[in-house]
C-alpha positions as CSV (number, residue, x, y, z in Angstrom):
1,M,-46.0,16.7,-16.0
2,S,-44.3,13.3,-16.7
3,L,-40.6,12.7,-16.6
4,T,-40.6,12.2,-20.4
5,D,-42.3,15.6,-21.0
6,R,-39.7,17.3,-18.7
7,L,-36.8,15.7,-20.5
8,S,-38.4,16.7,-23.8
9,Q,-38.7,20.3,-22.7
10,R,-35.1,20.3,-21.5
11,G,-34.0,19.0,-24.9
12,H,-35.8,21.7,-26.8
13,A,-34.5,24.4,-24.5
14,G,-31.0,23.3,-25.2
15,G,-31.5,23.0,-29.0
16,D,-30.6,19.3,-29.1
17,S,-34.0,17.8,-29.9
18,G,-34.4,16.0,-26.6
19,A,-31.0,14.4,-26.5
20,W,-29.3,14.1,-23.1
21,P,-26.3,16.4,-22.9
22,T,-22.9,14.7,-23.4
23,T,-21.0,16.9,-21.1
24,R,-21.2,17.3,-17.3
25,P,-21.2,20.6,-15.5
26,G,-17.7,22.0,-15.0
27,R,-16.2,20.1,-18.0
28,G,-14.9,21.6,-21.2
29,P,-17.1,21.7,-24.4
30,G,-14.7,19.3,-26.2
31,V,-14.9,16.5,-23.6
32,G,-18.2,15.1,-24.9
33,S,-17.0,15.0,-28.5
34,A,-13.8,13.4,-27.4
35,A,-15.7,10.7,-25.5
36,A,-18.0,10.1,-28.4
37,L,-14.9,9.7,-30.7
38,R,-13.4,7.2,-28.3
39,V,-16.7,5.2,-28.1
40,R,-16.9,5.1,-31.9
41,V,-13.3,3.9,-32.3
42,H,-13.6,1.5,-29.5
43,R,-16.7,-0.2,-31.1
44,E,-15.0,-0.4,-34.4
45,L,-11.9,-1.9,-32.8
46,L,-14.1,-4.6,-31.1
47,S,-15.8,-5.4,-34.4
48,I,-12.4,-5.8,-36.2
49,L,-10.4,-7.6,-33.5
50,G,-13.2,-9.2,-31.6
51,P,-12.0,-12.3,-29.5
52,Q,-8.4,-11.5,-30.2
53,L,-8.5,-8.8,-27.5
54,Y,-9.2,-11.5,-24.9
55,D,-6.9,-14.3,-26.2
56,Q,-4.5,-15.0,-23.4
57,R,-2.2,-16.9,-25.8
58,T,-1.3,-13.6,-27.5
59,G,1.6,-11.8,-25.7
60,H,1.0,-8.4,-24.3
61,E,3.5,-6.7,-26.6
62,A,2.0,-8.4,-29.7
63,L,-1.5,-7.5,-28.7
64,E,-0.6,-3.9,-28.0
65,Q,1.0,-3.6,-31.4
66,K,-2.1,-5.1,-33.1
67,V,-4.4,-2.7,-31.2
68,R,-2.2,0.3,-32.0
69,E,-2.2,-0.5,-35.7
70,T,-5.9,-1.0,-35.8
71,I,-6.6,2.2,-33.9
72,N,-4.4,4.2,-36.3
73,D,-6.2,2.7,-39.3
74,V,-9.6,3.6,-37.8
75,L,-8.6,7.1,-36.9
76,A,-7.2,7.7,-40.4
77,R,-10.6,7.0,-41.8
78,D,-12.4,9.2,-39.3
79,E,-13.0,12.7,-40.5
80,S,-13.9,14.3,-37.2
81,P,-11.8,17.4,-36.1
82,L,-10.4,15.6,-33.0
83,A,-9.2,12.6,-35.0
84,V,-7.5,14.9,-37.5
85,A,-6.0,17.3,-34.9
86,D,-4.6,14.9,-32.3
87,P,-4.7,11.2,-33.4
88,A,-1.7,10.3,-31.2
89,R,-3.4,11.4,-28.0
90,I,-6.7,9.7,-28.9
91,A,-4.8,6.5,-29.7
92,A,-2.9,6.6,-26.4
93,E,-6.1,7.1,-24.4
94,L,-7.8,4.2,-26.2
95,I,-4.8,1.9,-25.6
96,D,-4.9,2.8,-21.9
97,E,-8.6,2.2,-21.9
98,I,-8.5,-1.2,-23.7
99,L,-5.3,-2.7,-22.4
100,G,-4.8,-0.7,-19.2
101,H,-6.8,1.0,-16.5
102,G,-8.3,4.0,-18.3
103,P,-7.6,7.5,-17.0
104,V,-5.5,6.1,-14.1
105,E,-3.0,4.3,-16.4
106,P,-0.8,7.4,-17.0
107,L,-0.8,8.0,-13.2
108,L,0.4,4.4,-12.6
109,R,3.3,5.0,-15.0
110,D,4.3,8.2,-13.2
111,P,7.2,7.2,-10.9
112,D,6.7,10.3,-8.6
113,I,3.1,9.3,-7.7
114,T,2.9,6.9,-4.7
115,E,-0.9,6.8,-4.2
116,I,-3.9,7.3,-6.5
117,M,-7.3,8.1,-5.0
118,V,-10.4,8.1,-7.2
119,N,-13.3,9.7,-5.3
120,G,-16.1,9.0,-7.9
121,P,-15.8,9.5,-11.6
122,D,-15.1,13.2,-11.5
123,R,-12.4,13.6,-8.8
124,I,-9.0,11.9,-8.9
125,F,-6.3,12.8,-6.4
126,V,-2.7,11.6,-6.2
127,E,0.0,11.7,-3.6
128,R,3.3,13.1,-5.0
129,F,6.3,13.6,-2.7
130,G,4.1,13.2,0.3
131,Q,1.5,15.8,-0.7
132,I,-2.0,15.2,-2.0
133,H,-3.1,17.0,-5.2
134,Q,-6.1,16.8,-7.5
135,V,-5.2,15.9,-11.1
136,D,-6.8,17.0,-14.4
137,A,-8.2,13.6,-15.2
138,S,-11.6,11.9,-14.9
139,F,-13.8,9.0,-16.0
140,V,-16.6,9.6,-18.5
141,D,-19.2,8.5,-16.0
142,E,-19.9,6.0,-13.2
143,D,-20.3,3.1,-15.6
144,H,-16.8,3.9,-17.1
145,L,-15.3,3.8,-13.6
146,R,-17.1,0.6,-12.8
147,R,-15.7,-1.1,-15.9
148,V,-12.2,-0.2,-14.9
149,I,-12.8,-1.5,-11.4
150,D,-14.3,-4.7,-12.7
151,R,-11.2,-5.2,-15.0
152,I,-8.8,-4.7,-12.1
153,V,-10.5,-7.2,-9.7
154,W,-11.2,-9.7,-12.5
155,R,-7.6,-9.9,-13.4
156,V,-6.7,-11.0,-9.9
157,G,-9.6,-13.4,-9.6
158,R,-11.7,-11.3,-7.3
159,R,-15.3,-10.1,-7.5
160,V,-17.0,-6.9,-6.4
161,D,-20.6,-5.8,-6.8
162,E,-23.5,-4.4,-4.8
163,A,-23.7,-7.7,-2.7
164,S,-20.0,-7.5,-1.9
165,P,-19.3,-3.8,-2.2
166,M,-15.7,-3.8,-0.7
167,V,-12.6,-5.6,-1.9
168,D,-8.9,-5.6,-1.3
169,A,-6.7,-6.8,-4.2
170,R,-3.4,-6.1,-5.9
171,L,-2.3,-5.4,-9.4
172,P,0.1,-7.7,-11.2
173,D,3.0,-5.4,-10.2
174,G,2.1,-5.7,-6.5
175,S,0.3,-2.4,-6.1
176,R,-2.4,-2.5,-3.4
177,V,-6.0,-1.8,-4.5
178,N,-9.0,-1.0,-2.4
179,V,-12.5,-0.6,-3.9
180,V,-15.7,0.6,-2.3
181,L,-18.9,0.6,-4.3
182,P,-22.4,2.1,-3.7
183,P,-24.5,1.8,-1.7
184,I,-21.6,1.9,0.8
185,A,-19.9,4.7,-1.1
186,L,-22.5,7.5,-1.2
187,D,-20.8,9.7,-3.9
188,G,-19.9,7.1,-6.4
189,S,-17.4,4.2,-6.6
190,M,-14.1,4.8,-4.8
191,L,-10.8,3.3,-5.9
192,T,-7.6,3.6,-4.0
193,I,-4.3,2.3,-5.4
194,R,-1.1,2.3,-3.3
195,K,1.6,1.9,-5.9
196,F,4.3,-0.7,-5.6
197,A,7.9,0.6,-5.8
198,R,9.6,-0.7,-8.9
199,E,12.9,-0.9,-7.1
200,A,13.0,-1.8,-3.4
201,F,14.4,1.0,-1.3
202,T,17.7,0.4,0.5
203,V,18.9,1.7,3.9
204,D,20.9,4.3,2.0
205,D,17.7,5.6,0.5
206,L,16.1,5.9,3.9
207,I,19.1,7.8,5.2
208,G,19.0,10.0,2.1
209,F,15.3,10.7,2.6
210,G,15.9,11.6,6.3
211,T,13.8,8.7,7.5
212,L,16.6,7.7,9.9
213,T,20.2,8.5,10.6
214,Q,23.4,6.6,9.8
215,E,23.9,5.9,13.5
216,V,20.4,4.5,14.0
217,A,20.7,2.4,10.8
218,Q,23.9,0.8,12.3
219,L,22.0,0.0,15.5
220,L,19.1,-1.5,13.6
221,Y,21.4,-3.6,11.5
222,A,23.0,-5.0,14.7
223,C,19.5,-5.7,16.1
224,V,18.4,-7.7,13.1
225,R,21.7,-9.6,12.8
226,G,21.5,-10.3,16.6
227,R,18.0,-11.8,16.2
228,L,16.1,-9.3,18.3
229,D,12.3,-9.3,17.8
230,I,11.3,-6.0,16.3
231,V,7.9,-4.3,15.9
232,I,7.5,-1.3,13.6
233,S,4.5,0.9,14.6
234,G,2.9,3.9,12.9
235,G,-0.2,5.2,11.2
236,T,-1.5,4.5,7.7
237,G,0.9,5.7,5.1
238,S,3.8,6.3,7.5
239,G,6.1,4.0,5.6
240,K,6.0,1.0,8.0
241,T,6.2,-1.6,5.2
242,T,9.1,0.2,3.5
243,T,11.1,0.2,6.7
244,L,10.1,-3.5,7.3
245,N,11.4,-4.4,3.8
246,V,14.7,-2.6,4.5
247,L,15.2,-4.3,7.8
248,S,14.3,-7.7,6.3
249,G,17.2,-7.1,3.9
250,F,19.6,-7.2,6.9
251,I,18.7,-10.9,7.5
252,P,21.7,-13.2,6.6
253,P,21.2,-15.0,3.3
254,T,21.9,-18.4,5.0
255,E,18.6,-18.2,7.0
256,R,15.2,-19.6,6.0
257,I,12.6,-16.8,6.0
258,V,8.8,-17.1,5.9
259,T,6.9,-13.9,4.9
260,I,3.2,-13.6,5.7
261,E,1.1,-10.8,4.2
262,D,-2.4,-9.7,3.4
263,A,-1.2,-8.4,0.0
264,A,2.3,-9.4,-1.0
265,E,4.5,-6.2,-0.9
266,L,7.8,-7.3,0.6
267,Q,10.7,-7.6,-1.8
268,L,13.3,-9.7,0.0
269,R,16.5,-10.4,-2.0
270,Q,17.6,-13.5,-0.1
271,D,17.4,-16.8,-1.9
272,H,15.7,-18.8,0.8
273,V,12.4,-16.9,1.2
274,L,9.0,-18.6,1.4
275,R,6.1,-16.1,0.6
276,L,2.6,-16.7,2.0
277,E,-0.4,-14.5,1.3
278,A,-3.8,-14.6,3.0
279,R,-6.9,-15.4,1.0
280,P,-10.4,-13.9,1.4
281,P,-13.5,-16.1,1.3
282,N,-15.0,-17.0,-2.1
283,I,-18.5,-16.0,-3.3
284,E,-20.0,-18.8,-1.1
285,G,-18.1,-17.5,2.0
286,R,-15.7,-20.4,2.0
287,G,-12.0,-21.0,1.5
288,E,-10.8,-18.1,3.6
289,V,-7.2,-18.3,4.8
290,T,-6.3,-15.7,7.5
291,I,-3.0,-14.3,8.7
292,R,-3.5,-16.3,11.8
293,D,-3.8,-19.5,9.8
294,L,-0.6,-18.7,8.0
295,V,1.3,-17.9,11.2
296,R,0.3,-21.3,12.7
297,N,1.3,-23.1,9.5
298,S,4.6,-21.3,9.2
299,L,5.7,-22.8,12.5
300,R,5.7,-26.2,10.8
301,M,7.8,-25.0,7.9
302,R,11.1,-24.8,10.0
303,P,11.5,-21.0,9.7
304,D,14.6,-19.2,11.0
305,R,12.7,-16.0,10.8
306,I,9.0,-15.0,10.5
307,V,8.2,-11.7,8.8
308,I,4.6,-10.6,9.0
309,G,3.5,-7.6,6.9
310,E,1.0,-6.5,9.6
311,V,-0.8,-8.1,12.5
312,R,-4.3,-6.8,13.1
313,D,-6.2,-9.6,14.9
314,G,-5.7,-12.7,17.0
315,A,-2.6,-13.6,14.9
316,A,-0.7,-11.3,17.4
317,L,-0.9,-14.0,20.1
318,D,0.4,-16.7,17.8
319,L,3.3,-14.3,16.8
320,L,4.1,-13.6,20.4
321,Q,4.2,-17.3,21.2
322,A,6.4,-17.9,18.2
323,M,8.8,-15.2,19.3
324,N,8.9,-16.8,22.8
325,T,9.5,-20.3,21.5
326,G,12.7,-20.2,19.5
327,H,11.8,-18.0,16.5
328,N,13.9,-15.1,17.6
329,G,14.5,-12.3,15.1
330,S,10.9,-12.1,13.9
331,L,9.6,-8.7,12.5
332,T,6.2,-7.2,12.0
333,T,4.2,-4.0,11.8
334,V,1.2,-2.7,13.8
335,H,-1.0,0.4,13.5
336,A,-0.3,2.6,16.5
337,N,0.2,6.3,17.5
338,A,3.2,5.8,19.7
339,P,5.5,3.0,21.0
340,R,3.5,2.7,24.2
341,D,0.3,2.4,22.1
342,S,1.8,-0.4,20.1
343,I,2.1,-2.5,23.3
344,A,-1.6,-1.8,24.1
345,R,-2.5,-2.8,20.5
346,L,-0.7,-6.1,20.8
347,E,-2.5,-6.8,24.1
348,T,-5.9,-6.0,22.5
349,M,-5.3,-8.1,19.4
350,S,-4.0,-11.0,21.5
351,M,-7.4,-10.9,23.4
352,M,-9.1,-11.3,20.0
353,A,-7.7,-14.8,19.8
354,G,-10.6,-15.9,22.0
355,L,-8.5,-17.9,24.5
356,D,-9.7,-16.0,27.6
357,L,-6.2,-15.4,28.9
358,P,-5.7,-13.0,31.9
359,V,-4.4,-9.6,30.9
360,R,-1.2,-10.1,33.0
361,A,-0.4,-13.3,31.1
362,I,-0.7,-11.5,27.8
363,R,1.4,-8.6,29.0
364,E,4.1,-11.0,30.2
365,Q,4.1,-12.5,26.7
366,V,4.5,-9.1,25.1
367,A,7.3,-8.1,27.5
368,S,9.2,-11.3,26.9
369,A,8.7,-11.4,23.2
370,V,9.2,-7.9,21.9
371,D,12.7,-6.4,22.2
372,V,12.6,-3.2,20.0
373,I,9.9,-0.9,18.8
374,I,10.5,1.4,15.9
375,H,7.8,4.1,15.6
376,Q,7.4,6.0,12.3
377,D,5.3,9.1,11.5
378,R,4.2,10.9,8.4
379,M,5.1,14.6,9.0
380,R,3.1,17.6,8.0
381,D,5.6,18.3,5.2
382,G,4.8,14.8,3.7
383,T,8.1,13.2,4.7
384,R,8.2,9.9,6.6
385,R,10.4,9.9,9.6
386,V,11.3,7.4,12.3
387,T,10.5,9.3,15.5
388,H,11.3,6.7,18.2
389,I,13.6,3.8,18.7
390,S,12.4,2.2,22.0
391,E,13.4,-0.8,24.0
392,V,11.0,-3.1,25.9
393,I,12.8,-3.9,29.1
394,G,10.3,-6.0,31.0
395,M,7.5,-5.8,33.6
396,E,7.2,-3.5,36.6
397,G,4.2,-4.6,38.5
398,E,1.3,-4.8,36.0
399,V,2.9,-2.5,33.4
400,V,5.1,-3.3,30.5
401,T,8.1,-1.0,30.7
402,V,9.4,0.8,27.6
403,Q,12.4,3.2,27.4
404,D,13.2,5.5,24.5
405,L,16.7,5.2,23.1
406,F,16.4,7.7,20.2
407,V,13.7,10.4,19.8
408,F,13.0,12.8,16.9
409,D,13.9,16.4,17.8
410,H,10.8,18.4,17.0
411,R,12.3,21.5,18.7
412,A,14.6,22.1,15.7
413,G,11.6,23.7,13.9
414,L,11.0,24.1,10.1
415,D,13.2,25.4,7.3
416,D,12.2,28.0,4.7
417,Q,10.4,25.3,2.7
418,G,8.4,24.1,5.6
419,R,10.4,20.9,6.2
420,H,11.5,19.6,9.5
421,R,15.1,20.4,10.5
422,G,15.1,17.8,13.3
423,T,16.7,14.4,13.4
424,L,16.8,11.4,15.7
425,R,18.7,12.2,18.9
426,W,20.1,9.8,21.5
427,T,18.3,10.1,24.9
428,G,21.3,9.2,26.9
429,L,20.1,5.8,27.9
430,R,22.2,2.8,26.9
431,P,20.1,-0.2,25.7
432,R,20.1,-3.3,27.8
433,F,20.1,-5.5,24.7
434,L,23.8,-4.6,24.1
435,D,24.7,-7.6,26.2
436,T,22.5,-9.9,24.1
437,L,24.1,-8.6,20.9
438,A,27.6,-9.1,22.4
439,D,26.7,-12.7,23.3
440,A,25.5,-13.2,19.7
441,G,28.8,-12.0,18.4
442,V,27.3,-8.9,16.7
443,P,29.4,-5.8,17.2
444,V,27.9,-2.4,17.9
445,P,30.1,0.6,17.1
446,A,31.6,2.0,20.3
447,T,30.9,5.6,19.2
448,L,27.2,5.0,18.7
449,F,26.3,6.0,22.3
450,E,29.1,8.6,22.8
451,S,27.4,11.6,21.3
452,S,25.9,14.3,23.5
453,P,22.5,13.1,24.8
454,W,19.4,15.0,24.1
């Protein structure tokens, strides 16, 4: 039996004269009719407004008002039950579809959502207050999801298709976007959006969240003002960039700061900030500008501080050399599971520079360059906590020596709501960099290291 015959039989069995069903398994009976109504209104809207929808000379507010008025006129003439029963909802969905990002647009507007994860057209998850939940939203089909993805990457001048099935981009508000398409993605196109905070968090916010304590915040303030080189380590989603942004806010406004990022996220409030962003290769594989290229170029820009969103390749060696040649007070983040692991990661990434340096020479660079390591974790309860404040104190034989100054107290257990009761506790070791801070004229509160050690 041919495919056409089988489809014909399927249609007669369902009583729709061979038409392909408009709803997918597991979805309500009204979804198909709602989708059909949206398609009808969308087509009529295109026929009425036409090129006006894509005229960049029209302001966003004026275009939205024109689209809203046209949709209301079209819905008023439509006699379908859905158009009569809930025209406001249909109009809102169409505006999100035409001017926004479809079903994910309401999620982007929700201030409590920090991450949106689209795992194919039928499954959308969000992270809210550190916990992941599935939401009652979906795309009509794979083509609908692909249209939204194309709109996102087109607006930022990028391209994604079967030939280039992966892309990193960012929305106009700074939110980070990652896209993976079939055939790499086996279950449909995947879209991940890490939302950009409307208002940059302050150190008081981090203290309020329990990310760090007041005492540790005072110490880190002194470390930044005293131009110590700081590395923030942690896993994906542990809050490294947020902490980096807060620490960068401690830099005096009189200094010249160069920020280097893959996707611009830092929100520094100082006046003298020069922002650089890496660029991927174009369709022909040319024009790529890497983090390492930007680090090298930043050294010619007379920076007082270099702030790198993340090092993940041979740029680590250039950063270490910058730290060791007069650019003290630089800050960056690395992916690592512990402070000791971050040292190993810097060594490995420095080897990726391709200069064939001996391991000891690289370790000496790390030991001389890095002063403080801040390690951050995402806990089981969804909260982000600084778990280690560690000092790099030099080399002992072939090993870079690290000592913990503050460590998170996991022994305090959990409260009734499953949240960690612990906090950062002093280990009893006084940092050696206190003399460096004293020489720089940066005071450290005398009471900071007088509490009972852990």
